[in-house]
N, C-alpha and C positions, 0 to 999 in steps of 0.2 A: 406398430404405430397405428393409432386411430386417426384416420384422415378426415378432414372436414369436407362436407359436401359443397358443391358450387353455391347452392342457395344459402347455406350457413356462412360460407366465406363472404359473400356479398353482404348479408345481413350483419355479420360481425364487423365488417369494414365500415358499414354505415354507422354502426353504434360506437365506433372509435376504438375497437378492440386492437387495431393494428397501428395506433398512433405512435407507438415506440419505434415502429419501422418506417415512420415518415408519411403515413397515409392520413389525409384529413378525414373528418367524419361529417355526417349529416349534410347540410346544404353545401358545404365546401367540397365534399367528395363529389356530389352531383355536378357542381360547377366544373370541377377538374375533369370529370368524365365527359361532359358536354364539350369541353374545349379540346378534348383528345389528349390531354396530358396524363391521364390515368387510364390504363387499359387492363384487361383481364390478367395479363402477365404480371403486372405490378402487384395485384392482389395475391396472386399465386406466389410470387417471390417473398412477399411479406409473411405468408403462411409457412413457407419453407424456412424462413429465418426463425420463426417461432417453434419449428419442429412439428407443425400441424400437417405438413404435406411432404412427400418425398420429392427430391429434386427432379425426378423423371417426369413429374406432372407438367413441367414446362414444355414437354414434348407431346403431351396428350391433347390432341386437337379437340376431341369430344369434350373433355373437361373444360378447356379454354373457351370453347364455343358456348358451353352452358353458362359459364361465369359471365361471358359477354352478354348473353341473353338476359340474365338476371340483372345486370347493370343497366341494360336498356329498359327493363321493366321498372327499375327505380326512377329513371329519368321521366317515364310516362306518368308517374304518380305525383 
């Protein structure tokens, strides 16, 4: 399995790549992140559903922290 990097996971989420898994895109994603309704774990679960990540990634604190940092970076832009 070729796993998606945290940066690419956030970028693809922003672009709407995980819409079929119920994640909004663009400004709607940013709004939901700011409201605390979407967290790193939600993006990871969407990628797991698409077969882009192993389910063990949900227990990988370093990966989750990196996703969270990239989400925060999106909010700042």
